[in-house]
C-alpha positions as CSV (number, residue, x, y, z in Angstrom):
1,X,9.6,20.0,-11.0
2,X,12.9,19.4,-10.7
3,X,13.4,18.2,-14.3
4,X,14.0,13.6,-15.5
5,X,17.3,13.0,-17.0
6,X,16.4,12.7,-20.3
7,X,12.9,13.4,-20.1
8,X,9.8,15.2,-18.7
9,X,7.0,14.0,-16.3
10,X,3.8,13.7,-16.6
11,X,2.6,14.2,-12.9
12,X,0.0,12.5,-11.0
13,X,-1.8,14.8,-8.4
14,X,-2.7,13.6,-4.8
15,X,-5.5,12.8,-5.8
16,X,-4.8,9.8,-7.8
17,X,-6.3,6.9,-7.0
18,X,-4.1,4.2,-5.8
19,X,-1.8,2.2,-8.7
20,X,-2.7,-1.0,-6.8
21,X,-6.0,-0.8,-8.8
22,X,-3.6,-0.9,-11.8
23,X,-2.5,1.7,-14.7
24,X,-4.0,3.1,-17.8
25,X,-3.0,1.2,-21.2
26,X,1.1,2.6,-21.5
27,X,3.6,1.5,-23.6
28,X,5.6,-1.3,-21.6
29,X,8.2,-0.5,-19.0
30,X,6.2,2.8,-18.1
31,X,7.5,3.4,-14.5
32,X,3.9,5.1,-12.0
33,X,5.2,6.3,-9.6
34,X,2.5,7.7,-6.4
35,X,2.6,8.9,-2.8
36,X,-0.1,10.8,-0.9
37,X,1.1,14.1,-2.3
38,X,0.7,12.7,-5.8
39,X,4.1,11.2,-8.0
40,X,5.0,11.2,-11.9
41,X,4.4,8.6,-15.0
42,X,7.1,8.7,-17.2
43,X,7.8,5.8,-20.6
44,X,10.8,4.1,-20.2
45,X,14.4,5.6,-21.4
46,X,18.1,4.4,-20.4
47,X,19.5,6.3,-17.3
48,X,16.3,8.2,-16.3
49,X,15.6,8.3,-12.8
50,X,13.2,9.6,-10.3
51,X,13.8,11.0,-7.5
52,X,11.7,10.4,-3.9
53,X,11.9,12.1,-0.7
54,X,11.5,14.5,2.3
55,X,12.5,17.6,0.1
56,X,9.3,18.3,-2.0
57,X,11.7,21.1,-4.0
58,X,14.3,18.5,-4.7
59,X,12.6,15.5,-5.8
60,X,10.1,13.9,-7.9
61,X,7.9,12.3,-5.6
62,X,7.7,13.8,-2.5
63,X,7.6,11.0,0.6
64,X,7.4,12.2,4.2
65,X,7.6,15.5,3.9
66,X,6.9,16.2,7.6
67,X,9.0,13.7,9.1
68,X,12.3,14.9,9.4
69,X,13.8,11.0,9.9
70,X,13.1,10.3,6.1
71,X,16.1,11.1,4.4
72,X,15.5,15.2,1.8
73,X,16.7,12.2,-0.6
74,X,15.4,9.1,-0.4
75,X,15.9,7.0,-2.9
76,X,15.7,7.4,-6.2
77,X,14.5,5.3,-9.6
78,X,16.8,4.5,-12.4
79,X,16.0,2.6,-15.8
80,X,18.6,0.6,-16.4
81,X,19.2,-2.9,-18.9
82,X,15.3,-2.4,-20.0
83,X,14.2,-2.6,-16.6
84,X,13.9,0.2,-13.7
85,X,15.7,-0.3,-10.3
86,X,15.3,1.0,-6.8
87,X,18.0,2.2,-4.7
88,X,17.9,3.8,-1.3
89,X,20.3,7.3,-0.8
90,X,18.9,7.3,2.8
91,X,19.3,6.8,6.1
92,X,17.3,4.3,7.0
93,X,15.8,1.2,5.2
94,X,13.4,1.1,2.6
95,X,11.2,-1.8,2.8
96,X,9.9,-3.7,0.0
97,X,7.2,-7.0,-0.5
98,X,8.4,-9.8,1.6
99,X,9.6,-7.9,4.3
100,X,12.8,-7.2,2.1
101,X,14.7,-4.8,3.5
102,X,17.2,-2.4,1.1
103,X,19.4,-1.1,3.2
104,X,21.6,2.3,2.3
105,X,23.8,2.2,0.0
106,X,23.0,-1.3,-0.8
107,X,22.7,-2.6,-4.3
108,X,20.1,-1.5,-6.3
109,X,16.7,-4.3,-6.6
110,X,15.2,-4.3,-9.5
111,X,11.9,-4.2,-9.7
112,X,9.3,-6.8,-11.1
113,X,6.4,-6.2,-13.7
114,X,3.1,-4.6,-12.1
115,X,2.6,-3.5,-8.4
116,X,4.8,-2.7,-5.5
117,X,4.3,-0.9,-2.0
118,X,6.9,0.7,-1.0
119,X,7.8,1.7,3.0
120,X,10.2,3.9,4.9
121,X,10.0,4.3,8.7
122,X,9.5,7.4,9.8
123,X,9.7,9.1,13.6
124,X,7.1,7.6,16.2
125,X,6.7,4.3,14.1
126,X,4.5,6.1,11.1
127,X,5.6,4.3,7.8
128,X,5.3,6.4,4.7
129,X,4.0,4.3,1.7
130,X,5.5,4.8,-2.4
131,X,3.3,3.2,-4.4
132,X,5.3,1.9,-8.1
133,X,3.2,0.4,-10.7
134,X,5.6,-0.8,-14.0
135,X,3.6,-1.0,-16.7
136,X,3.6,-5.4,-18.6
137,X,4.7,-6.5,-21.9
138,X,0.7,-5.8,-23.2
139,X,1.1,-2.1,-21.1
140,X,-1.8,-3.1,-18.8
141,X,-1.5,-5.5,-16.3
142,X,1.5,-8.6,-16.1
143,X,0.5,-11.6,-17.0
144,X,-2.2,-11.2,-19.5
145,X,-2.4,-12.4,-22.9
146,X,-3.7,-9.8,-25.3
147,X,-5.8,-11.7,-26.9
148,X,-7.8,-12.2,-23.6
149,X,-10.8,-9.9,-21.9
150,X,-8.6,-8.9,-17.9
151,X,-11.6,-9.4,-15.7
152,X,-11.5,-7.1,-12.6
153,X,-11.9,-9.0,-9.3
154,X,-14.8,-8.3,-7.5
155,X,-14.6,-5.6,-4.9
156,X,-16.7,-5.3,-2.0
157,X,-18.5,-3.0,-0.8
158,X,-17.9,-1.4,2.7
159,X,-19.6,1.3,4.9
160,X,-17.3,4.1,5.5
161,X,-17.6,2.8,9.4
162,X,-16.2,-1.4,7.9
163,X,-13.7,0.4,6.4
164,X,-11.8,2.0,9.4
165,X,-12.8,-1.4,11.5
166,X,-10.8,-3.7,8.6
167,X,-7.9,-0.9,7.7
168,X,-7.3,-1.3,12.0
169,X,-8.3,-5.3,12.4
170,X,-5.0,-6.1,9.3
171,X,-3.3,-3.2,8.9
172,X,0.2,-4.9,9.6
173,X,-0.8,-7.1,6.2
174,X,-1.1,-3.6,4.2
175,X,2.2,-3.2,6.0
176,X,3.5,-6.3,4.5
177,X,5.0,-7.4,7.9
178,X,5.8,-11.2,7.5
179,X,4.0,-13.0,9.4
180,X,1.0,-11.0,9.7
181,X,-1.9,-11.7,12.2
182,X,-5.1,-10.0,12.7
183,X,-5.3,-7.6,16.1
184,X,-7.3,-8.0,18.9
185,X,-10.6,-6.8,19.4
186,X,-9.3,-4.8,22.2
187,X,-6.0,-3.6,20.1
188,X,-9.0,-1.9,16.8
189,X,-11.7,-0.2,19.4
190,X,-8.7,1.8,21.7
191,X,-6.8,2.8,18.5
192,X,-10.1,3.7,17.1
193,X,-11.2,5.1,20.6
194,X,-8.0,6.8,20.4
195,X,-8.7,7.6,16.5
196,X,-12.1,9.1,17.2
197,X,-12.9,8.9,20.2
198,X,-17.0,10.5,19.5
199,X,-17.5,7.8,17.9
200,X,-17.7,5.5,21.7
201,X,-15.5,2.2,20.4
202,X,-15.6,-0.8,22.1
203,X,-14.5,-4.5,21.4
204,X,-18.2,-6.1,21.2
205,X,-18.7,-3.3,19.1
206,X,-15.9,-3.6,16.8
207,X,-16.3,-7.8,17.0
208,X,-20.2,-7.6,16.1
209,X,-19.0,-5.7,12.7
210,X,-16.0,-7.5,11.4
211,X,-18.2,-10.8,12.4
212,X,-21.4,-8.9,9.9
213,X,-19.2,-8.1,7.3
214,X,-17.9,-11.9,7.6
215,X,-21.7,-13.7,7.5
216,X,-22.4,-11.0,4.1
217,X,-19.5,-12.3,2.4
218,X,-19.8,-16.2,3.2
219,X,-23.4,-15.6,1.8
220,X,-22.1,-14.7,-1.6
221,X,-20.0,-17.7,-2.1
222,X,-16.2,-16.9,0.0
223,X,-14.6,-19.4,1.6
224,X,-13.4,-20.4,5.0
225,X,-15.4,-17.8,6.6
226,X,-17.5,-19.8,9.0
227,X,-17.1,-22.0,11.8
228,X,-18.2,-24.2,10.5
229,X,-15.9,-24.8,7.5
230,X,-12.4,-24.0,9.4
231,X,-13.0,-25.8,13.0
232,X,-12.2,-25.7,16.3
233,X,-10.5,-24.6,17.3
234,X,-10.4,-21.3,14.9
235,X,-7.9,-19.1,16.6
236,X,-8.3,-15.8,13.8
237,X,-8.5,-18.3,11.5
238,X,-11.7,-16.3,10.3
239,X,-10.6,-13.4,10.4
240,X,-7.7,-14.3,8.7
241,X,-9.6,-15.5,5.8
242,X,-11.9,-12.8,5.9
243,X,-8.3,-9.8,4.9
244,X,-7.3,-12.0,2.6
245,X,-9.9,-12.1,0.2
246,X,-9.7,-7.6,1.1
247,X,-6.6,-7.9,-0.3
248,X,-6.9,-10.6,-2.6
249,X,-9.9,-8.0,-4.2
250,X,-7.9,-4.9,-4.0
251,X,-11.3,-4.0,-1.3
252,X,-8.2,-3.1,0.7
253,X,-5.3,-1.7,0.3
254,X,-1.7,0.1,0.9
255,X,-3.5,3.4,1.7
256,X,-6.5,3.0,3.1
257,X,-3.6,2.9,6.0
258,X,-4.4,6.9,5.7
259,X,-7.6,6.5,7.3
260,X,-5.5,5.5,10.4
261,X,-3.9,9.1,10.3
262,X,-5.4,12.1,12.6
263,X,-7.3,14.8,11.1
264,X,-4.6,17.1,11.6
265,X,-1.6,14.6,10.4
266,X,-2.2,14.0,6.2
267,X,1.7,12.5,5.9
268,X,2.4,8.7,7.1
269,X,1.1,6.1,7.8
270,X,1.1,3.9,11.4
271,X,3.2,1.2,12.3
272,X,0.9,-1.8,14.0
273,X,0.5,-1.7,18.0
274,X,2.5,-3.7,19.4
């Protein structure tokens, strides 16, 4: 592996779980960076850099290895003035939370403590995810007081079919669009039919499956998932509330978008349909 300026990284394998679930106790300022091919963990020290991009041999975190739209050296993370900063040295903008676009050669952006999902758009509308986590002052999740026991979110169990349908339904949220909306039943059915034609997806099957998940969570006490609570006209409110609950509980996280990749194409995540 390429050496870091001022230190040697600890590797994270491609089977490492999503950083959205948190990180192990670490010295404050430790940075974790992860893509589908694996990543690194690095303690803080001024001047240290984490390079990311398409050329595996020249970077520390390989992003979009099979996608020529992604630059060989798309960008880097650097420790400076007690913060980590993200620079874009590639040809395409990097999308940060809140639909903030970091353009090539623009001034770098400081990374807040905790989790950040960054996306690089590649060819054919693909979106390549770089997860970053900066350990907070207590070495765990930010905003946790040392005297408190951190309570993990309640994660909802989903069957494989439920997860697949919900990831398709919620992909604009997982891609962190500025004004996301759930996909229509027809759009989900068409996408899944193309992905897994043998499963015979239909709009009715998608609607029934999502309705069953909403009913199950409503019985468990989640608000805003029934017509009686929301009132008419319902519009997208029920599915919007369902998706937000799944995201807030980390039952769905950005790496789940890999489920929408064809089996013979392991890299990247797709853009939402028009």
